[in-house]
Each structure stands twice: as structure tokens, then as C-alpha cells.
N, C-alpha and C positions, 0 to 999 in steps of 0.2 A: 504493500500500500504506500503510495506517495504521501509523504508528510504534508506536501502542499495542498492535498485534498482531504486533510484530516481536521476534524473538529475536536479540540481538547476540552475536557470538562474537569473541574476540580472543586471540591467543597471541603471546608474545614469544620470539624465537629469536635465536641469534647472527647477525650481519649476513650477508646473502646477498652472494656475489661476483657479478660479471657472469656471466650464463648459468648461474646456480647451479641444479642439478637439484632442490634442496630445494623451490623454489617450485612446480615442477610436481608434485612428490611430495605437497605439501600439497593441491593441487587434486585430484589423483587420490584422496587420502585422503577428501576430502569426497564425491567421486562414489561411491566404494566403499560409503560408509556410507548413502547415500540411494538406495533402489531406483529405477531408471529415470531418474535425474537425470544430465544431461550439460551441463557448463558450457562450451559450445562457441560462445558468442557474446560479442562485445564490445558496447559501447553507444556510439552516435554522440553528437555534441555536442547533437543535438536529442532525445536520450533514446530513440532507436530501436535495437533489437537488430540487430546485423550478424553473420551467420554466419561462423565461423572454420573453414573446411574443413581447415586444417592447424594446429589449435589448439596441439598440443604443441610443434611447432617454433616457432610464432609466440611462444608464451609464454616459452619458453626464451630466444629471441633478445631479447625485450623485458625480461627480468629483468636489472636493472643498478642499481648504486649502492644495493643493499639493498632495492629495491622491485620490484614487478611490477604490471602494469595489471589493471584489473577485468575479470573474465569472469563471465558469468551463464548461467542456464538458458534465456533467451529466452522465458519464460512470464510474461506480464503478470498472469495469474490467481494464480500462486503463485511470485512472483519469489524467486530465490536468487542471491546474489552473493558473490564473494571477491576480495580484492586485498591487496597488501602495501605498506607504507610503511616508510621508514627513520627511526629515531630517532638523531640525531647524538650524538656522545660527550658534549657539554656538557649534554644533557638526559637522559642514560642513567645507570643505576646503575653505580658504579665507573668511570665514564668510558669504558665499552665500548659502541660503537655497536650498535644492535639492528635487526632487521627485525621489525615487528609486522604480523601478518596478521589482517585483519578479514573476517568473513563475516556475512551477514544471511540469516535464514530466516524464513518465516512461523511465527507462534506458533499452530499448530493441531494437531489430533489426528493428522493424517497424518504430521507431522514429529516430534512429541515423542518417540515411542519410539526414534528414531534419534539424538537429540542427543548422547548420550554417545559414540557411535561417531564422529559427525562431529567432535566436539572431539578425540577421540583421534587420528583420522586426520590432521587438520590439524596438531595439535601434534607428533606423532611423525614425520610426513612432513617437517616443517621442523626437527626436532630442537629443539623449543622448551624453554625453561626452565620456563615456567608459562603458564597461560591460564585463561579461563573462558567460559561461555555463560550469558547472563542476559537475562530479558525487558527490553525497552527502558525501561519506566517505572522498574523497580527499578534498572537500570544507571545511569540519570541521577542518582538520589539517592545511590547508592554512590559515583559519581564525585565528588560534592560533599563526600565525607569528606576528600579531599586538600586540605589548606589550608596556607598559609604567610603569615606576618604581612606579608611584603613583596610576594611574587609572586602569591599567590592568597589574599587575606584572606577570611574567612568563618567560619561556624559549621557543623559537620557536622549533618546532619538527624537527627531522631528519637533523639537521645541516643547516636548511634553515635560511636565513637572517631575522633579526628583522625588522619589518615595523612600521612606525609611525601611531598614531591615525589620522583619517581623519582630525580632527580639527587642527592638527599640520602641515598640508600641505598647501602650498601657493596657490594652484589653483585647482579648480574642474576638470580641464582637465587632471590632473596627475592620472593615474590608481593607486588604492590602492594596488593592488596585481595582480598576474597572476591567470588564470584559465586554463581549458583544451582548450576551444575555447574562444578567446578574441576578443571583439569589441573595436577598437580604432578609434574614430572620426578623422577627418583631424587635428583638434586642438590637440588631445591627441597624435597622431603619431608625430606631429611636436615637441611637448614639450619633448618627450622621445627620439627623434632622430631616428625614424624608418621611412623608411628602409635605411640601409647601405648595398649596394650591396655585399660587401665582408663579413663584420661581420655577416650579417643576411641571408646569402645564404641558410642555412638549413631551417630557418623559412619561407623565401620567397617561398620555394618549397611547403609549406603547407598554403599559404596565398592567398587572393584575395582581389581586390578592391570592394567597395560597390557602390551602386547607387549614394550616396551623397559624395563620395570621401574618405570615411573611409576605414578601413581594417577589415577583418576577419582573425585572425591569430590562427592557430591550432598548439598546442605544440607537440602532439603525434598523431600517426595514430589511435590507439585504445584509448578509454576513459582513461583519466589520472588515474593511479593507483600508489600510492606512495609506495606500497609494491613491485613494479617492479623497480629494481635498475636502469634500463635504463631510465625509466620515471623520476625517482627522479633526475638522473644526468642531463637530459634535462632541468628540472625545475630549478635546481641550476645554470646551465650555462646561462639560460635565465635571471635570476636575475643578474648575473655577467655582462651581456651585457647591462642591462638597469638600472643603479643606480638611475635614477629618479623615477622608480616605487616604491611605498611605501614611498616616501619622503626621501630616503636614501642619495640623493645628496645634500640636503639642510642642513645647519648647525642646 
């Protein structure tokens, strides 16, 4: 699969305990959002799919220390994956360990109508603080906004604002950055001041509430493309409206 045609999704949740049912709930949330998709395979060291006839029990047993192993749909033509990693306290906002769940989907017309539901399903299944779904190419550039003079020197691309390292931020509820589609839990929305009916009128036209009181906020109608001047302008204005994102409002 070409990474240029990949949609990357990541959400940040309170750390999973061993055998935590939230890991399986996140996988179920992704499956419910995608018609006829079953994430019932693992991948061998050689990169070959291996069927998991008891996937739910296996995944629950393998969820430990904040992480869970990769499962996929077993389809080389349209591969979809999801797995979880642990962010240790020293690298996490407020010194609180996190579980970050990563998913990849093909960036194609068959998947795009369901991306918001996938993001919501994974985020709310894991009880995430925040997350986003972003095309791979835009996500690489947005990740380069996070800079630090000692640990990650550099200059953010395209005139975008510099963002703090996660461990320099005061709360795990503060989103680290924007993506194309953004999930903000009720706590995240509150800490960044969303929504404001006047300031956020454009964003609200592309936003909806979630089942648990969070928000799915879509920056642009088409997948975010930073070579598109209109998309870049929308992203820059979004950062200007929410100085808390990326820890920019804190000293």
C-alpha cells in the first residue's frame, strides 16, 4: 500500500490495564463503522495475515501494559489495521501514562464516507481524550510542527505555528495538534473553549456531537491537502482560534 494513499488515525486514551475491555471496544468501534470489515487477522513476522478464529478472546488476553497487538482485515487489496501503544509518564502530558491507538485505512472513495464514524468508534470505545484522522502526507508535515530547541530542533513547515512536546503540556485533554477530522472529548472541547457560536461558525457547519458528548470536527470538505492554499489557510486560522492546542497558551 502506498503511504501517499493512506489515511492515518490516532487517538489518545487513559492507559489500558491488562485485559482492558476498552481495547476490544475500540476494535469493535472500527468494525461497526466500516461495512463488511472484520479485523480478525494478525500479521506474521514475514508480513502474512494469520486468521484469528477467537479474535476477541485473543485480543483481550494480549492487551497489557497499555498496549495491544495489531489486527487487520487480511485484505492485501484494501488493507486496514489497528493497534495500541503505551506512552510512558515521562513522555505524556501531566505525567499521566496514555494508550495511543493507531489505525490505517486506504484513502479512497469507498472508505471516506465512513471516516468520521471510524474515528468516533475508536475514540469513544477507548474513552479517548482526543484524536484525529489525517491523510499520511499532511500528517507528516503537521507532525513537524512539534519542535523543541533541545529535543526536537527544527522549523515548522509552511508558516504553521510551533507546538510543544506532549510532555511539556499540562493535561492529556489538550489536543497536541489539528488533523483533517478531529475527535475532541467533552473534556478536550471544554479545555480548548469549543464551541463558540460566533468564532466557530464555519467549523460548526462541519461538526457533530458524538454519543458520549464529544465532537467530530472536520476542517475541510475534501481530505486535508497542504498543497491546497485554501486548506492551508483553514488550518492556520484554526490554530489562531485555539491557542490551547499544542500547548501554545501555556507559559
